[in-house]
C-alpha positions in Angstrom: 37.7 -94.4 -54.5 40.8 -94.4 -56.8 41.7 -97.8 -55.4 38.3 -99.2 -56.2 38.6 -98.0 -59.8 42.1 -99.3 -60.3 41.5 -102.8 -59.0 38.6 -103.6 -61.2 41.0 -105.7 -63.2 44.3 -107.4 -62.3 45.9 -106.8 -65.6 43.9 -104.4 -67.7 44.4 -100.6 -67.3 41.3 -98.5 -66.4 41.3 -97.0 -69.9 41.1 -100.4 -71.4 37.9 -101.3 -69.6 34.4 -100.2 -70.5 33.6 -97.6 -67.8 30.0 -98.8 -67.8 30.7 -102.5 -67.5 30.1 -102.4 -63.8 27.5 -99.7 -63.2 27.0 -100.7 -59.5 30.6 -99.9 -58.8 30.2 -96.5 -60.4 27.1 -95.8 -58.3 28.8 -97.0 -55.2 31.8 -94.6 -55.8 29.5 -91.7 -56.6 27.3 -92.4 -53.5 30.4 -92.7 -51.2 31.8 -89.4 -52.4 28.4 -87.7 -52.0 27.9 -89.1 -48.5 31.4 -88.1 -47.4 30.9 -84.6 -48.7 27.5 -84.5 -46.9 29.0 -85.4 -43.6 31.6 -82.7 -43.9 29.5 -79.8 -45.4 25.8 -80.3 -44.3 25.6 -78.5 -40.9 23.2 -81.0 -39.3 25.4 -84.0 -40.2 28.5 -82.0 -39.5 27.4 -81.4 -35.9 26.2 -85.0 -35.4 29.5 -86.5 -36.6 31.7 -83.8 -35.2 33.4 -82.9 -38.4 34.5 -79.5 -39.8 34.5 -78.2 -43.4 37.7 -79.0 -45.3 39.6 -76.2 -47.0 40.4 -76.4 -50.7 44.0 -77.5 -49.7 42.7 -80.3 -47.5 40.3 -81.5 -50.3 43.3 -81.4 -52.7 45.3 -83.6 -50.3 42.5 -86.1 -50.2 42.2 -86.1 -54.0 46.0 -86.3 -54.3 46.2 -89.4 -52.0 43.5 -91.1 -54.0 45.2 -90.2 -57.3 48.5 -91.5 -55.9 47.1 -94.9 -55.0 45.3 -95.1 -58.3 48.6 -94.2 -60.2 50.6 -96.7 -58.2 48.3 -99.6 -59.0 48.1 -98.7 -62.7 51.9 -98.4 -62.7 52.2 -101.9 -61.2 50.1 -103.2 -64.0 52.3 -101.6 -66.6 55.5 -102.9 -64.8 54.1 -106.4 -64.8 53.3 -106.2 -68.5 56.8 -104.9 -69.3 58.5 -107.5 -67.1 56.5 -110.4 -68.7 57.4 -109.1 -72.2 61.1 -109.4 -71.3 60.8 -113.1 -70.3 
């Protein structure tokens, strides 16, 4: 979901874009997160999909990976800006 947020624009940072300019994307991200949590934490869905509850550490790893990808993309945008300003 971090990737989806970061690639909304090729050259603008996330903080430079109106967060509500694409409400469908926000709903899609929220829905995806809720569905993923439902598959992991609702017993009926958990048994159907064969998942198990994640520990707090495992959730942190998932969040950290998403944050890492988000940060990488935003860093690329900053690097391209810096590089273009040097030319």
